C-alpha positions as CSV (number, residue, x, y, z in Angstrom):
1,X,-4.5,-5.6,0.3
2,X,-6.8,-4.7,3.4
3,X,-6.2,-1.3,5.6
4,X,-4.9,-3.7,8.3
5,X,-2.2,-5.5,5.4
6,X,-1.1,-2.0,4.3
7,X,-0.6,-0.5,7.6
8,X,1.5,-3.9,8.0
9,X,3.6,-3.4,4.7
10,X,4.1,0.0,5.6
11,X,5.4,-0.6,9.0
12,X,7.5,-3.7,7.9
13,X,9.2,-1.4,4.7
14,X,10.0,1.1,7.5
15,X,12.1,-1.2,9.9
16,X,9.5,-0.3,12.7
17,X,8.0,-2.3,15.5
18,X,4.8,-2.1,16.6
19,X,5.9,-0.7,19.6
20,X,7.3,2.1,17.1
21,X,4.2,2.8,15.3
22,X,2.3,2.8,18.5
23,X,4.5,5.6,20.3
24,X,4.4,7.6,16.5
25,X,0.5,7.3,16.7
26,X,-0.4,7.7,20.2
27,X,-2.1,4.9,20.9
28,X,-1.4,1.1,22.4
29,X,0.7,-1.1,21.0
30,X,-2.8,-3.4,21.0
31,X,-4.0,-0.9,18.8
32,X,-1.7,-1.5,16.0
33,X,-1.9,-5.5,16.3
34,X,-6.0,-4.7,16.2
35,X,-5.6,-2.6,13.2
36,X,-3.1,-5.4,11.4
37,X,-5.3,-8.2,12.1
38,X,-8.1,-6.5,11.0
39,X,-10.5,-6.5,13.4
40,X,-10.6,-2.6,13.5
41,X,-12.0,-2.3,9.9
42,X,-13.5,1.3,10.3
43,X,-9.9,3.5,11.6
44,X,-11.1,7.0,12.6
45,X,-10.0,9.8,10.3
46,X,-7.2,11.0,12.9
47,X,-5.6,7.8,13.0
48,X,-5.6,7.3,8.7
49,X,-4.7,11.0,9.0
50,X,-1.7,10.0,11.6
51,X,-0.4,7.0,9.7
52,X,-0.2,9.1,6.4
53,X,1.6,11.8,8.4
54,X,3.9,9.0,9.7
55,X,4.3,7.1,6.5
56,X,4.5,9.5,3.7
57,X,1.5,8.1,1.7
58,X,-1.6,9.7,0.6
59,X,-4.9,9.2,2.2
60,X,-6.0,7.5,-0.9
61,X,-3.5,4.7,0.1
62,X,-5.8,4.2,2.7
63,X,-9.1,4.4,1.4
64,X,-8.9,2.8,-1.7
65,X,-10.8,-0.4,-2.2
66,X,-8.0,-2.8,-3.8
67,X,-9.0,-5.7,-1.9
68,X,-10.2,-7.0,-5.4
69,X,-6.3,-7.4,-6.4
70,X,-4.6,-10.4,-5.5
71,X,-1.0,-11.8,-5.7
72,X,1.4,-9.6,-8.4
73,X,-1.7,-7.2,-8.7
74,X,-1.4,-6.1,-5.4
75,X,2.4,-6.0,-4.6
76,X,2.6,-4.0,-7.9
77,X,-0.2,-1.7,-7.2
78,X,1.4,-1.3,-3.4
79,X,5.0,-1.2,-4.4
80,X,3.5,1.8,-7.4
81,X,2.0,3.8,-4.7
82,X,5.3,3.8,-2.6
83,X,7.4,4.7,-5.9
84,X,9.0,8.0,-6.3
85,X,7.5,10.0,-9.2
86,X,10.5,9.0,-11.6
87,X,10.4,5.6,-10.5
88,X,6.4,5.5,-11.2
89,X,7.3,7.3,-15.1
90,X,9.1,4.5,-16.1
91,X,7.3,1.8,-14.9
92,X,4.3,3.4,-16.5
93,X,6.6,3.3,-20.1
94,X,8.1,-0.4,-19.9
95,X,4.0,-1.5,-18.8
96,X,2.6,1.1,-21.8
97,X,5.3,-0.4,-24.0
98,X,5.5,-4.1,-23.0
99,X,1.3,-3.6,-24.4
100,X,1.6,-2.0,-27.4
101,X,4.1,-4.9,-28.2
102,X,1.9,-7.7,-27.2
103,X,-0.8,-6.0,-28.6
104,X,1.1,-5.9,-32.0
105,X,2.0,-9.9,-31.6
106,X,0.4,-12.0,-33.9
107,X,-1.4,-15.0,-31.2
108,X,0.5,-18.2,-31.8
109,X,-2.2,-21.2,-31.9
């Protein structure tokens, strides 16, 4: 997921319009559009800090490069990053249990 896609995802998840986010960040609506479309790829540090404050995420959410992830992997990572610690723990336990079960099950073929 690109930084722009992450901003779009968080904005929609928080039921915000581009105008709402622009007001929160103190920028023009057109800037939000450029961020989301990927026209601006190197956001200022102050903008990233403001985005983190508005959306309640850590800077690693925006700075970690997960562009190589696609589809379900990208959606899982995004959902995980936004989940509470309790949900993260439950999700990890479930995935680890499933992985362990799959390792013990012989392949059919």
